[in-house]
N, C-alpha and C positions, 0 to 999 in steps of 0.2 A: 598762389593758385592753388585752388582747391584740388583734393586728391578725388580723382575720378576711380572707381573701381569697376572693372570689367567683370562680367559673369565668370562663375566658374564653368570653365568649358571642357569637352573632352571630345575625341575624336570618336568615330563609329569603331566598331568592333573592340572597345575599351582600349584604344591604342594610346591615348595620351588624357592627362588631366592636368590642368594649369589654371592659374589665375593671374589675370594682368591687372596691376595695381599701379597707381600712383605716377603716371606718365601718359602724356599725350605724345604720341611718336607722329612727327609730320603732322598732316591734316587727317590723320587715322579719325577723329572725331567727326570729321566729314566724309568718310569714305563709302557711308551707306550701310555699314554694318547693322543687320537688322535682327534683333531679339526675337521679332514674330516668327522667324525661321528656325527657332531653337526647337528641338524636339523633347518630350517628357523621356526622363530616365531616372536612374538611381545613383548616386554618388555617396558611398560610404554608408549605405543604408537609407540616405535620407533622399526623398523625391526632389528632382530638380529638372530645370530646363539646361539642356546642353547645346552650346553653339553648333550651327551646322559646321562641317569642315571647312566649307568655303569662307565663311565668316571668320572662323578661327584662324585659318591661315592668313588671311587678309590682316587681322589684327596683331599678326605676330611678325610681318616681314619688317618692321622696323625695330624688333628687339634685338639688336647686334651691337652691344656694348663690350667693352672688355671685361666687364665682371658679370655680365649675363646676355647669353645668346641663345636665342629660340629655334636657331637652325635646326637642330635635332629634333625638335618637337615638330617642326614643318615637315620634315624628312618622315617620320613616323606617320603623321597625318595622311600625306601623300600616298606611302605605302599600303597604309591600312583602308584608305578610302578613295585612292585616286581614280580607281576604275568605274567608281559610281558617283563621282562628283561632278558637279555642274560647272565645267570649266569655263564655259562663256560668263557666268554669274563671277566666277573668281577674277577672270579679265576685267570685268566691269569694275568690281570692288577696287582692285589696284589702281586702275585707269592710267594715270600719268606715271605712275611708279611702277610701271611693269619691268623694269630693270631690276627692282628688287625681288621680285618674283622669279625673272630668270636665275638671279643670283642663288635663289633658295633651290630653284629646281637643279641647277648645276650640281650644288651640294648634295642634293638628293641622288642625281645620277652618280656620282663619285662613290656615294655609300651603298647602293643598290644598282650597280652597273646592268646586271640583267634584268632588271624590272622593267614592264611596258606600262607602268599605272599612269604615266604622262602620254596623253594622244600624241601621235605625231603632228597632228595639226595644230597643236599648241606649241610644240618644238619649233615647227615650221614657221609659224606667226612670230612667235617671240625672236628667232634666231634671224628673220629677216628684218625685223625692226632693228634689231641690235646692229646689224651690218650696214644697214641704211643709216643709222645714226652716227656709227664710226667713219663711213666713208663721206659723210655730208655733216660735220659737226655744226651745232647751232653755235655762232659766235657770242649771241645773246644770251645764252642758257646760264642760269645761275649756279654758282657752287652750291651744292646739296650736302656736303660732308656734315653739316650739323643735323640734318635729318637722320643720318646714321648713328652718330653718337656725338652729343655737343660737347663732350669733355674731350675726346679724343682729337676733335678738329677745332678746338678752341683758339690754336694758334693762328688758323686761317681767318676766323673771324675778328678776333681780337688784335692780333698783330699785323696780320697781312691785309686787314679790313676787306675780307670778301663778305660778300651778302650773307646776312645769317637767316636762311629761308624758316628755319623752325621759329626763331623769335617772331618772324611775321605771322606764321602761322597761329602761334599762341595768342597773340594779339588780337588777330581777327576771330578765335574762337573763343575770346573771353567773354563776350555778351552772351553768346550760346550757352556756356559753362554756366553762368550766373542764372541764367533762365531756368535751365535743368535743375539746378541744384538748390533753387530757391526755396525755402519751406512753403509747405500748402498752407493757405489761409483757412 
């Protein structure tokens, strides 16, 4: 699989700088993260485009590995930019992976218990969905552990033969990756 390097991104108010490299997390490739929403900034004295916090958070919700976890980055972004973020946009970006956003926001609340950076309407929407899902589990819902960390959940897909959704996403994304990474003619 070719390496896909994501942009250098930073949160508003110089809250966070990070570079995502070398992995497609779940269907992050298809989430709709838009570089054209980036804003002009300066990083280490070099002019740069910086992803909007909504795009940056969406790109980080699946960085949850044993050796690398971006939960603190997300918490810092929400703390620094939450009151000015487009929360509808973020919900749209994470789509069916809203539980990963909720997980990140629960960590945020644990770290910053007095913050009101997350609007109550967002908490209400996510917690209502969560309650509904836990009370009415979908018997056909696939195992999604490989989306979180394919190594830590390898036993599930390899030995217990549960569905490997990450492998399916990667297979689906390959033609798109080849098209994007094709050298210019």
